[in-house]
C-alpha positions in Angstrom: -16.9 11.6 -0.3 -13.9 12.4 -2.5 -11.8 9.6 -3.1 -8.4 10.8 -2.2 -10.0 11.4 1.4 -11.1 8.1 1.6 -8.1 6.8 0.9 -6.3 8.6 3.3 -9.0 7.6 5.5 -8.3 3.8 5.0 -4.7 4.3 5.5 -4.9 6.0 8.7 -7.4 3.4 9.9 -4.7 0.3 9.1 -2.1 -0.9 12.0 1.3 -0.2 9.9 4.1 -2.5 11.1 7.7 -1.9 10.3 9.2 -4.7 8.6 12.1 -5.5 10.6 13.5 -8.6 8.8 14.3 -6.0 5.9 15.4 -3.1 8.5 18.0 -2.0 5.7 15.3 -1.1 3.6 12.9 0.7 6.0 9.3 0.3 5.2 6.2 -1.0 6.7 3.0 -3.1 6.1 -0.6 -3.5 6.9 -2.3 -7.2 6.4 -5.9 -7.8 4.9 -6.5 -10.1 7.8 -6.3 -7.2 10.6 -8.4 -5.1 8.6 -12.2 -4.3 9.9 -13.7 -3.8 6.6 -12.8 -6.0 3.8 -14.7 -4.4 1.2 -13.0 -1.0 1.9 -9.4 -2.8 2.0 -10.7 -4.1 -1.7 -11.6 -0.5 -2.8 -8.4 0.8 -1.7 -6.0 -2.0 -3.4 -8.0 -1.2 -6.6 -7.8 2.9 -6.3 -4.2 2.4 -5.5 -3.6 0.4 -8.8 -5.9 2.8 -10.7 -3.8 5.7 -9.7 -0.2 4.4 -9.4 2.7 4.7 -11.6 5.3 2.0 -12.7 8.6 2.1 -11.0 11.6 -0.4 -10.5 13.0 -1.9 -7.2 16.2 -4.1 -7.6 15.6 -4.9 -11.1 11.7 -5.8 -10.5 9.0 -3.5 -11.8 6.1 -2.6 -9.4 3.1 -0.2 -9.4 3.6 2.4 -6.8 0.7 5.0 -5.4 1.7 8.2 -3.9 0.0 9.9 -1.3 1.4 12.3 1.2 4.7 11.5 2.4 4.5 7.6 1.5 4.4 5.5 -1.5 2.4 2.3 -1.2 2.4 -0.9 -3.5 1.2 -4.4 -3.5 2.8 -7.4 -4.8 0.1 -9.9 -5.6 -0.8 -10.8 -9.2 -4.4 -9.5 -8.9 -6.0 -7.0 -6.8 -8.2 -10.0 -5.5 -5.1 -11.7 -4.3 -4.1 -8.9 -2.3 -3.3 -9.7 1.6 -0.5 -7.2 2.2 0.2 -3.5 1.6 3.8 -2.1 1.7 4.7 1.6 2.2 8.0 3.8 2.5 8.8 7.3 2.9 9.0 8.9 -0.4 12.3 10.6 0.7 14.0 7.2 1.5 
């Protein structure tokens, strides 16, 4: 399977939760503990990082992965430690 399609399939399989405590910065997140396939979660995090670009948000640098109308990012020091993936609409 094409990796981009695999990434899209992973994204569609997740339960995205609106970050209501940060409603002024609208975004959603999904949690590793809610993912049915830990190997697929780990694959996606690595794929996301390998295909990301640098960007700054509130003075802090992140790696952003763009797919469709969303931008995705994680905030952990290593892919193995990643337990949360964020996303927001690119137009925001």
